[in-house]
DRENKOLTI-498267 format. One record per atom (N, C-alpha, C, O): residue number from 0; residue in one letter; chain; atom name; x, y, z. Coordinates in steps of 0.001 Angstrom, whole numbers, plus 500000, padded with zeros to 6 digits. Layout:
! residues N
<atom><n>NUM</n><res>a</res><chain>A</chain><atom>CA</atom><east>X</east><north>Y</north><up>Z</up></atom>
...
//
This chain:
! residues 48
<atom><n>0</n><res>x</res><chain>A</chain><atom>N</atom><east>500810</east><north>498812</north><up>500000</up></atom>
<atom><n>0</n><res>x</res><chain>A</chain><atom>CA</atom><east>500000</east><north>500000</north><up>500000</up></atom>
<atom><n>0</n><res>x</res><chain>A</chain><atom>C</atom><east>500859</east><north>501260</north><up>500000</up></atom>
<atom><n>0</n><res>x</res><chain>A</chain><atom>O</atom><east>500462</east><north>502286</north><up>499448</up></atom>
<atom><n>1</n><res>x</res><chain>A</chain><atom>N</atom><east>502020</east><north>501183</north><up>500611</up></atom>
<atom><n>1</n><res>x</res><chain>A</chain><atom>CA</atom><east>502908</east><north>502343</north><up>500620</up></atom>
<atom><n>1</n><res>x</res><chain>A</chain><atom>C</atom><east>503304</east><north>502687</north><up>499183</up></atom>
<atom><n>1</n><res>x</res><chain>A</chain><atom>O</atom><east>503286</east><north>503855</north><up>498797</up></atom>
<atom><n>2</n><res>x</res><chain>A</chain><atom>N</atom><east>503657</east><north>501683</north><up>498403</up></atom>
<atom><n>2</n><res>x</res><chain>A</chain><atom>CA</atom><east>504040</east><north>501924</north><up>497012</up></atom>
<atom><n>2</n><res>x</res><chain>A</chain><atom>C</atom><east>502866</east><north>502425</north><up>496186</up></atom>
<atom><n>2</n><res>x</res><chain>A</chain><atom>O</atom><east>503050</east><north>503262</north><up>495302</up></atom>
<atom><n>3</n><res>x</res><chain>A</chain><atom>N</atom><east>501679</east><north>501935</north><up>496453</up></atom>
<atom><n>3</n><res>x</res><chain>A</chain><atom>CA</atom><east>500496</east><north>502422</north><up>495750</up></atom>
<atom><n>3</n><res>x</res><chain>A</chain><atom>C</atom><east>500279</east><north>503901</north><up>496039</up></atom>
<atom><n>3</n><res>x</res><chain>A</chain><atom>O</atom><east>499979</east><north>504677</north><up>495131</up></atom>
<atom><n>4</n><res>x</res><chain>A</chain><atom>N</atom><east>500428</east><north>504289</north><up>497288</up></atom>
<atom><n>4</n><res>x</res><chain>A</chain><atom>CA</atom><east>500293</east><north>505697</north><up>497644</up></atom>
<atom><n>4</n><res>x</res><chain>A</chain><atom>C</atom><east>501335</east><north>506560</north><up>496959</up></atom>
<atom><n>4</n><res>x</res><chain>A</chain><atom>O</atom><east>501025</east><north>507651</north><up>496479</up></atom>
<atom><n>5</n><res>x</res><chain>A</chain><atom>N</atom><east>502567</east><north>506079</north><up>496910</up></atom>
<atom><n>5</n><res>x</res><chain>A</chain><atom>CA</atom><east>503633</east><north>506829</north><up>496249</up></atom>
<atom><n>5</n><res>x</res><chain>A</chain><atom>C</atom><east>503367</east><north>506930</north><up>494753</up></atom>
<atom><n>5</n><res>x</res><chain>A</chain><atom>O</atom><east>503558</east><north>507993</north><up>494163</up></atom>
<atom><n>6</n><res>x</res><chain>A</chain><atom>N</atom><east>502932</east><north>505844</north><up>494135</up></atom>
<atom><n>6</n><res>x</res><chain>A</chain><atom>CA</atom><east>502599</east><north>505860</north><up>492720</up></atom>
<atom><n>6</n><res>x</res><chain>A</chain><atom>C</atom><east>501481</east><north>506847</north><up>492439</up></atom>
<atom><n>6</n><res>x</res><chain>A</chain><atom>O</atom><east>501542</east><north>507615</north><up>491479</up></atom>
<atom><n>7</n><res>x</res><chain>A</chain><atom>N</atom><east>500473</east><north>506820</north><up>493274</up></atom>
<atom><n>7</n><res>x</res><chain>A</chain><atom>CA</atom><east>499326</east><north>507698</north><up>493074</up></atom>
<atom><n>7</n><res>x</res><chain>A</chain><atom>C</atom><east>499717</east><north>509167</north><up>493214</up></atom>
<atom><n>7</n><res>x</res><chain>A</chain><atom>O</atom><east>499193</east><north>510013</north><up>492490</up></atom>
<atom><n>8</n><res>x</res><chain>A</chain><atom>N</atom><east>500618</east><north>509480</north><up>494124</up></atom>
<atom><n>8</n><res>x</res><chain>A</chain><atom>CA</atom><east>501052</east><north>510867</north><up>494319</up></atom>
<atom><n>8</n><res>x</res><chain>A</chain><atom>C</atom><east>501857</east><north>511371</north><up>493129</up></atom>
<atom><n>8</n><res>x</res><chain>A</chain><atom>O</atom><east>501815</east><north>512559</north><up>492810</up></atom>
<atom><n>9</n><res>x</res><chain>A</chain><atom>N</atom><east>502582</east><north>510486</north><up>492477</up></atom>
<atom><n>9</n><res>x</res><chain>A</chain><atom>CA</atom><east>503454</east><north>510898</north><up>491386</up></atom>
<atom><n>9</n><res>x</res><chain>A</chain><atom>C</atom><east>502844</east><north>510792</north><up>490009</up></atom>
<atom><n>9</n><res>x</res><chain>A</chain><atom>O</atom><east>503484</east><north>511167</north><up>489027</up></atom>
<atom><n>10</n><res>x</res><chain>A</chain><atom>N</atom><east>501635</east><north>510297</north><up>489907</up></atom>
<atom><n>10</n><res>x</res><chain>A</chain><atom>CA</atom><east>501013</east><north>510092</north><up>488599</up></atom>
<atom><n>10</n><res>x</res><chain>A</chain><atom>C</atom><east>499716</east><north>510887</north><up>488491</up></atom>
<atom><n>10</n><res>x</res><chain>A</chain><atom>O</atom><east>499043</east><north>511159</north><up>489485</up></atom>
<atom><n>11</n><res>x</res><chain>A</chain><atom>N</atom><east>499395</east><north>511244</north><up>487274</up></atom>
<atom><n>11</n><res>x</res><chain>A</chain><atom>CA</atom><east>498137</east><north>511953</north><up>487019</up></atom>
<atom><n>11</n><res>x</res><chain>A</chain><atom>C</atom><east>497081</east><north>510909</north><up>486671</up></atom>
<atom><n>11</n><res>x</res><chain>A</chain><atom>O</atom><east>496831</east><north>510635</north><up>485498</up></atom>
<atom><n>12</n><res>x</res><chain>A</chain><atom>N</atom><east>496471</east><north>510338</north><up>487686</up></atom>
<atom><n>12</n><res>x</res><chain>A</chain><atom>CA</atom><east>495457</east><north>509306</north><up>487482</up></atom>
<atom><n>12</n><res>x</res><chain>A</chain><atom>C</atom><east>494070</east><north>509916</north><up>487575</up></atom>
<atom><n>12</n><res>x</res><chain>A</chain><atom>O</atom><east>493849</east><north>510846</north><up>488351</up></atom>
<atom><n>13</n><res>x</res><chain>A</chain><atom>N</atom><east>493133</east><north>509398</north><up>486787</up></atom>
<atom><n>13</n><res>x</res><chain>A</chain><atom>CA</atom><east>491771</east><north>509967</north><up>486778</up></atom>
<atom><n>13</n><res>x</res><chain>A</chain><atom>C</atom><east>490890</east><north>509461</north><up>487920</up></atom>
<atom><n>13</n><res>x</res><chain>A</chain><atom>O</atom><east>489678</east><north>509320</north><up>487758</up></atom>
<atom><n>14</n><res>x</res><chain>A</chain><atom>N</atom><east>491499</east><north>509190</north><up>489068</up></atom>
<atom><n>14</n><res>x</res><chain>A</chain><atom>CA</atom><east>490770</east><north>508688</north><up>490230</up></atom>
<atom><n>14</n><res>x</res><chain>A</chain><atom>C</atom><east>491170</east><north>509538</north><up>491432</up></atom>
<atom><n>14</n><res>x</res><chain>A</chain><atom>O</atom><east>492344</east><north>509866</north><up>491603</up></atom>
<atom><n>15</n><res>x</res><chain>A</chain><atom>N</atom><east>490199</east><north>509890</north><up>492255</up></atom>
<atom><n>15</n><res>x</res><chain>A</chain><atom>CA</atom><east>490507</east><north>510718</north><up>493421</up></atom>
<atom><n>15</n><res>x</res><chain>A</chain><atom>C</atom><east>491115</east><north>509884</north><up>494542</up></atom>
<atom><n>15</n><res>x</res><chain>A</chain><atom>O</atom><east>490942</east><north>508666</north><up>494592</up></atom>
<atom><n>16</n><res>x</res><chain>A</chain><atom>N</atom><east>491820</east><north>510548</north><up>495426</up></atom>
<atom><n>16</n><res>x</res><chain>A</chain><atom>CA</atom><east>492413</east><north>509886</north><up>496590</up></atom>
<atom><n>16</n><res>x</res><chain>A</chain><atom>C</atom><east>491311</east><north>509241</north><up>497426</up></atom>
<atom><n>16</n><res>x</res><chain>A</chain><atom>O</atom><east>491485</east><north>508134</north><up>497935</up></atom>
<atom><n>17</n><res>x</res><chain>A</chain><atom>N</atom><east>490195</east><north>509920</north><up>497567</up></atom>
<atom><n>17</n><res>x</res><chain>A</chain><atom>CA</atom><east>489088</east><north>509373</north><up>498359</up></atom>
<atom><n>17</n><res>x</res><chain>A</chain><atom>C</atom><east>488565</east><north>508063</north><up>497769</up></atom>
<atom><n>17</n><res>x</res><chain>A</chain><atom>O</atom><east>488229</east><north>507138</north><up>498508</up></atom>
<atom><n>18</n><res>x</res><chain>A</chain><atom>N</atom><east>488497</east><north>507985</north><up>496437</up></atom>
<atom><n>18</n><res>x</res><chain>A</chain><atom>CA</atom><east>488033</east><north>506756</north><up>495796</up></atom>
<atom><n>18</n><res>x</res><chain>A</chain><atom>C</atom><east>489028</east><north>505613</north><up>495993</up></atom>
<atom><n>18</n><res>x</res><chain>A</chain><atom>O</atom><east>488627</east><north>504471</north><up>496217</up></atom>
<atom><n>19</n><res>x</res><chain>A</chain><atom>N</atom><east>490306</east><north>505915</north><up>495910</up></atom>
<atom><n>19</n><res>x</res><chain>A</chain><atom>CA</atom><east>491324</east><north>504882</north><up>496122</up></atom>
<atom><n>19</n><res>x</res><chain>A</chain><atom>C</atom><east>491249</east><north>504359</north><up>497555</up></atom>
<atom><n>19</n><res>x</res><chain>A</chain><atom>O</atom><east>491270</east><north>503149</north><up>497780</up></atom>
<atom><n>20</n><res>x</res><chain>A</chain><atom>N</atom><east>491162</east><north>505272</north><up>498520</up></atom>
<atom><n>20</n><res>x</res><chain>A</chain><atom>CA</atom><east>491094</east><north>504852</north><up>499924</up></atom>
<atom><n>20</n><res>x</res><chain>A</chain><atom>C</atom><east>489820</east><north>504064</north><up>500210</up></atom>
<atom><n>20</n><res>x</res><chain>A</chain><atom>O</atom><east>489848</east><north>503105</north><up>500981</up></atom>
<atom><n>21</n><res>x</res><chain>A</chain><atom>N</atom><east>488705</east><north>504456</north><up>499599</up></atom>
<atom><n>21</n><res>x</res><chain>A</chain><atom>CA</atom><east>487454</east><north>503709</north><up>499775</up></atom>
<atom><n>21</n><res>x</res><chain>A</chain><atom>C</atom><east>487587</east><north>502306</north><up>499187</up></atom>
<atom><n>21</n><res>x</res><chain>A</chain><atom>O</atom><east>487073</east><north>501344</north><up>499757</up></atom>
<atom><n>22</n><res>x</res><chain>A</chain><atom>N</atom><east>488267</east><north>502188</north><up>498061</up></atom>
<atom><n>22</n><res>x</res><chain>A</chain><atom>CA</atom><east>488479</east><north>500872</north><up>497451</up></atom>
<atom><n>22</n><res>x</res><chain>A</chain><atom>C</atom><east>489379</east><north>500003</north><up>498327</up></atom>
<atom><n>22</n><res>x</res><chain>A</chain><atom>O</atom><east>489150</east><north>498800</north><up>498455</up></atom>
<atom><n>23</n><res>x</res><chain>A</chain><atom>N</atom><east>490389</east><north>500603</north><up>498920</up></atom>
<atom><n>23</n><res>x</res><chain>A</chain><atom>CA</atom><east>491271</east><north>499853</north><up>499822</up></atom>
<atom><n>23</n><res>x</res><chain>A</chain><atom>C</atom><east>490472</east><north>499301</north><up>500991</up></atom>
<atom><n>23</n><res>x</res><chain>A</chain><atom>O</atom><east>490591</east><north>498121</north><up>501322</up></atom>
<atom><n>24</n><res>x</res><chain>A</chain><atom>N</atom><east>489666</east><north>500135</north><up>501616</up></atom>
<atom><n>24</n><res>x</res><chain>A</chain><atom>CA</atom><east>488875</east><north>499716</north><up>502775</up></atom>
<atom><n>24</n><res>x</res><chain>A</chain><atom>C</atom><east>487831</east><north>498668</north><up>502367</up></atom>
<atom><n>24</n><res>x</res><chain>A</chain><atom>O</atom><east>487599</east><north>497707</north><up>503100</up></atom>
<atom><n>25</n><res>x</res><chain>A</chain><atom>N</atom><east>487206</east><north>498850</north><up>501207</up></atom>
<atom><n>25</n><res>x</res><chain>A</chain><atom>CA</atom><east>486158</east><north>497938</north><up>500763</up></atom>
<atom><n>25</n><res>x</res><chain>A</chain><atom>C</atom><east>486702</east><north>496564</north><up>500366</up></atom>
<atom><n>25</n><res>x</res><chain>A</chain><atom>O</atom><east>485993</east><north>495562</north><up>500468</up></atom>
<atom><n>26</n><res>x</res><chain>A</chain><atom>N</atom><east>487954</east><north>496515</north><up>499916</up></atom>
<atom><n>26</n><res>x</res><chain>A</chain><atom>CA</atom><east>488500</east><north>495263</north><up>499392</up></atom>
<atom><n>26</n><res>x</res><chain>A</chain><atom>C</atom><east>489563</east><north>494620</north><up>500277</up></atom>
<atom><n>26</n><res>x</res><chain>A</chain><atom>O</atom><east>490248</east><north>493688</north><up>499856</up></atom>
<atom><n>27</n><res>x</res><chain>A</chain><atom>N</atom><east>489695</east><north>495115</north><up>501487</up></atom>
<atom><n>27</n><res>x</res><chain>A</chain><atom>CA</atom><east>490670</east><north>494579</north><up>502426</up></atom>
<atom><n>27</n><res>x</res><chain>A</chain><atom>C</atom><east>489921</east><north>494006</north><up>503625</up></atom>
<atom><n>27</n><res>x</res><chain>A</chain><atom>O</atom><east>488882</east><north>494527</north><up>504030</up></atom>
<atom><n>28</n><res>x</res><chain>A</chain><atom>N</atom><east>490461</east><north>492929</north><up>504182</up></atom>
<atom><n>28</n><res>x</res><chain>A</chain><atom>CA</atom><east>489845</east><north>492382</north><up>505393</up></atom>
<atom><n>28</n><res>x</res><chain>A</chain><atom>C</atom><east>489756</east><north>493476</north><up>506447</up></atom>
<atom><n>28</n><res>x</res><chain>A</chain><atom>O</atom><east>490648</east><north>494317</north><up>506564</up></atom>
<atom><n>29</n><res>x</res><chain>A</chain><atom>N</atom><east>488679</east><north>493454</north><up>507204</up></atom>
<atom><n>29</n><res>x</res><chain>A</chain><atom>CA</atom><east>488419</east><north>494502</north><up>508191</up></atom>
<atom><n>29</n><res>x</res><chain>A</chain><atom>C</atom><east>489595</east><north>494701</north><up>509149</up></atom>
<atom><n>29</n><res>x</res><chain>A</chain><atom>O</atom><east>489894</east><north>495828</north><up>509544</up></atom>
<atom><n>30</n><res>x</res><chain>A</chain><atom>N</atom><east>490255</east><north>493615</north><up>509518</up></atom>
<atom><n>30</n><res>x</res><chain>A</chain><atom>CA</atom><east>491375</east><north>493702</north><up>510458</up></atom>
<atom><n>30</n><res>x</res><chain>A</chain><atom>C</atom><east>492558</east><north>494480</north><up>509892</up></atom>
<atom><n>30</n><res>x</res><chain>A</chain><atom>O</atom><east>493375</east><north>495005</north><up>510649</up></atom>
<atom><n>31</n><res>x</res><chain>A</chain><atom>N</atom><east>492654</east><north>494559</north><up>508568</up></atom>
<atom><n>31</n><res>x</res><chain>A</chain><atom>CA</atom><east>493795</east><north>495211</north><up>507931</up></atom>
<atom><n>31</n><res>x</res><chain>A</chain><atom>C</atom><east>493444</east><north>496520</north><up>507229</up></atom>
<atom><n>31</n><res>x</res><chain>A</chain><atom>O</atom><east>494339</east><north>497201</north><up>506729</up></atom>
<atom><n>32</n><res>x</res><chain>A</chain><atom>N</atom><east>492177</east><north>496885</north><up>507180</up></atom>
<atom><n>32</n><res>x</res><chain>A</chain><atom>CA</atom><east>491743</east><north>498055</north><up>506428</up></atom>
<atom><n>32</n><res>x</res><chain>A</chain><atom>C</atom><east>492386</east><north>499346</north><up>506925</up></atom>
<atom><n>32</n><res>x</res><chain>A</chain><atom>O</atom><east>492873</east><north>500144</north><up>506125</up></atom>
<atom><n>33</n><res>x</res><chain>A</chain><atom>N</atom><east>492392</east><north>499552</north><up>508227</up></atom>
<atom><n>33</n><res>x</res><chain>A</chain><atom>CA</atom><east>492927</east><north>500803</north><up>508784</up></atom>
<atom><n>33</n><res>x</res><chain>A</chain><atom>C</atom><east>494434</east><north>500922</north><up>508534</up></atom>
<atom><n>33</n><res>x</res><chain>A</chain><atom>O</atom><east>494914</east><north>501990</north><up>508154</up></atom>
<atom><n>34</n><res>x</res><chain>A</chain><atom>N</atom><east>495170</east><north>499851</north><up>508743</up></atom>
<atom><n>34</n><res>x</res><chain>A</chain><atom>CA</atom><east>496621</east><north>499907</north><up>508562</up></atom>
<atom><n>34</n><res>x</res><chain>A</chain><atom>C</atom><east>496973</east><north>500076</north><up>507084</up></atom>
<atom><n>34</n><res>x</res><chain>A</chain><atom>O</atom><east>497952</east><north>500747</north><up>506759</up></atom>
<atom><n>35</n><res>x</res><chain>A</chain><atom>N</atom><east>496191</east><north>499478</north><up>506188</up></atom>
<atom><n>35</n><res>x</res><chain>A</chain><atom>CA</atom><east>496453</east><north>499649</north><up>504760</up></atom>
<atom><n>35</n><res>x</res><chain>A</chain><atom>C</atom><east>496152</east><north>501073</north><up>504304</up></atom>
<atom><n>35</n><res>x</res><chain>A</chain><atom>O</atom><east>496880</east><north>501626</north><up>503480</up></atom>
<atom><n>36</n><res>x</res><chain>A</chain><atom>N</atom><east>495095</east><north>501663</north><up>504827</up></atom>
<atom><n>36</n><res>x</res><chain>A</chain><atom>CA</atom><east>494784</east><north>503055</north><up>504495</up></atom>
<atom><n>36</n><res>x</res><chain>A</chain><atom>C</atom><east>495893</east><north>503978</north><up>505015</up></atom>
<atom><n>36</n><res>x</res><chain>A</chain><atom>O</atom><east>496276</east><north>504935</north><up>504343</up></atom>
<atom><n>37</n><res>x</res><chain>A</chain><atom>N</atom><east>496397</east><north>503687</north><up>506199</up></atom>
<atom><n>37</n><res>x</res><chain>A</chain><atom>CA</atom><east>497497</east><north>504474</north><up>506776</up></atom>
<atom><n>37</n><res>x</res><chain>A</chain><atom>C</atom><east>498765</east><north>504315</north><up>505926</up></atom>
<atom><n>37</n><res>x</res><chain>A</chain><atom>O</atom><east>499474</east><north>505291</north><up>505681</up></atom>
<atom><n>38</n><res>x</res><chain>A</chain><atom>N</atom><east>499045</east><north>503102</north><up>505485</up></atom>
<atom><n>38</n><res>x</res><chain>A</chain><atom>CA</atom><east>500220</east><north>502855</north><up>504634</up></atom>
<atom><n>38</n><res>x</res><chain>A</chain><atom>C</atom><east>500097</east><north>503618</north><up>503321</up></atom>
<atom><n>38</n><res>x</res><chain>A</chain><atom>O</atom><east>501081</east><north>504176</north><up>502836</up></atom>
<atom><n>39</n><res>x</res><chain>A</chain><atom>N</atom><east>498908</east><north>503647</north><up>502744</up></atom>
<atom><n>39</n><res>x</res><chain>A</chain><atom>CA</atom><east>498676</east><north>504423</north><up>501524</up></atom>
<atom><n>39</n><res>x</res><chain>A</chain><atom>C</atom><east>498982</east><north>505897</north><up>501780</up></atom>
<atom><n>39</n><res>x</res><chain>A</chain><atom>O</atom><east>499678</east><north>506535</north><up>500991</up></atom>
<atom><n>40</n><res>x</res><chain>A</chain><atom>N</atom><east>498464</east><north>506433</north><up>502879</up></atom>
<atom><n>40</n><res>x</res><chain>A</chain><atom>CA</atom><east>498708</east><north>507842</north><up>503233</up></atom>
<atom><n>40</n><res>x</res><chain>A</chain><atom>C</atom><east>500196</east><north>508131</north><up>503397</up></atom>
<atom><n>40</n><res>x</res><chain>A</chain><atom>O</atom><east>500682</east><north>509161</north><up>502929</up></atom>
<atom><n>41</n><res>x</res><chain>A</chain><atom>N</atom><east>500913</east><north>507243</north><up>504048</up></atom>
<atom><n>41</n><res>x</res><chain>A</chain><atom>CA</atom><east>502341</east><north>507455</north><up>504269</up></atom>
<atom><n>41</n><res>x</res><chain>A</chain><atom>C</atom><east>503114</east><north>507454</north><up>502940</up></atom>
<atom><n>41</n><res>x</res><chain>A</chain><atom>O</atom><east>504012</east><north>508274</north><up>502747</up></atom>
<atom><n>42</n><res>x</res><chain>A</chain><atom>N</atom><east>502776</east><north>506561</north><up>502051</up></atom>
<atom><n>42</n><res>x</res><chain>A</chain><atom>CA</atom><east>503412</east><north>506536</north><up>500735</up></atom>
<atom><n>42</n><res>x</res><chain>A</chain><atom>C</atom><east>503087</east><north>507775</north><up>499928</up></atom>
<atom><n>42</n><res>x</res><chain>A</chain><atom>O</atom><east>503952</east><north>508335</north><up>499253</up></atom>
<atom><n>43</n><res>x</res><chain>A</chain><atom>N</atom><east>501830</east><north>508203</north><up>500002</up></atom>
<atom><n>43</n><res>x</res><chain>A</chain><atom>CA</atom><east>501401</east><north>509411</north><up>499302</up></atom>
<atom><n>43</n><res>x</res><chain>A</chain><atom>C</atom><east>502165</east><north>510631</north><up>499802</up></atom>
<atom><n>43</n><res>x</res><chain>A</chain><atom>O</atom><east>502651</east><north>511441</north><up>499013</up></atom>
<atom><n>44</n><res>x</res><chain>A</chain><atom>N</atom><east>502264</east><north>510750</north><up>501130</up></atom>
<atom><n>44</n><res>x</res><chain>A</chain><atom>CA</atom><east>502978</east><north>511895</north><up>501724</up></atom>
<atom><n>44</n><res>x</res><chain>A</chain><atom>C</atom><east>504459</east><north>511876</north><up>501397</up></atom>
<atom><n>44</n><res>x</res><chain>A</chain><atom>O</atom><east>505051</east><north>512926</north><up>501146</up></atom>
<atom><n>45</n><res>x</res><chain>A</chain><atom>N</atom><east>505059</east><north>510708</north><up>501397</up></atom>
<atom><n>45</n><res>x</res><chain>A</chain><atom>CA</atom><east>506496</east><north>510594</north><up>501126</up></atom>
<atom><n>45</n><res>x</res><chain>A</chain><atom>C</atom><east>506825</east><north>510992</north><up>499693</up></atom>
<atom><n>45</n><res>x</res><chain>A</chain><atom>O</atom><east>507887</east><north>511556</north><up>499432</up></atom>
<atom><n>46</n><res>x</res><chain>A</chain><atom>N</atom><east>505920</east><north>510703</north><up>498768</up></atom>
<atom><n>46</n><res>x</res><chain>A</chain><atom>CA</atom><east>506188</east><north>510988</north><up>497363</up></atom>
<atom><n>46</n><res>x</res><chain>A</chain><atom>C</atom><east>505771</east><north>512401</north><up>496951</up></atom>
<atom><n>46</n><res>x</res><chain>A</chain><atom>O</atom><east>506207</east><north>512902</north><up>495914</up></atom>
<atom><n>47</n><res>x</res><chain>A</chain><atom>N</atom><east>504932</east><north>513037</north><up>497758</up></atom>
<atom><n>47</n><res>x</res><chain>A</chain><atom>CA</atom><east>504421</east><north>514368</north><up>497401</up></atom>
<atom><n>47</n><res>x</res><chain>A</chain><atom>C</atom><east>505450</east><north>515446</north><up>497582</up></atom>
<atom><n>47</n><res>x</res><chain>A</chain><atom>O</atom><east>505171</east><north>516617</north><up>497323</up></atom>
//
């Protein structure tokens, strides 16, 4: 998820950050949803 966040920050993708995070939460086991969303945020921030 960290790499996905970094990729998303560096690319002009036609999807909003909110949609990506909603997809992560919707498609990840409940036990891992919060940590995966946090990992996405950390990758996004590191690449921005």
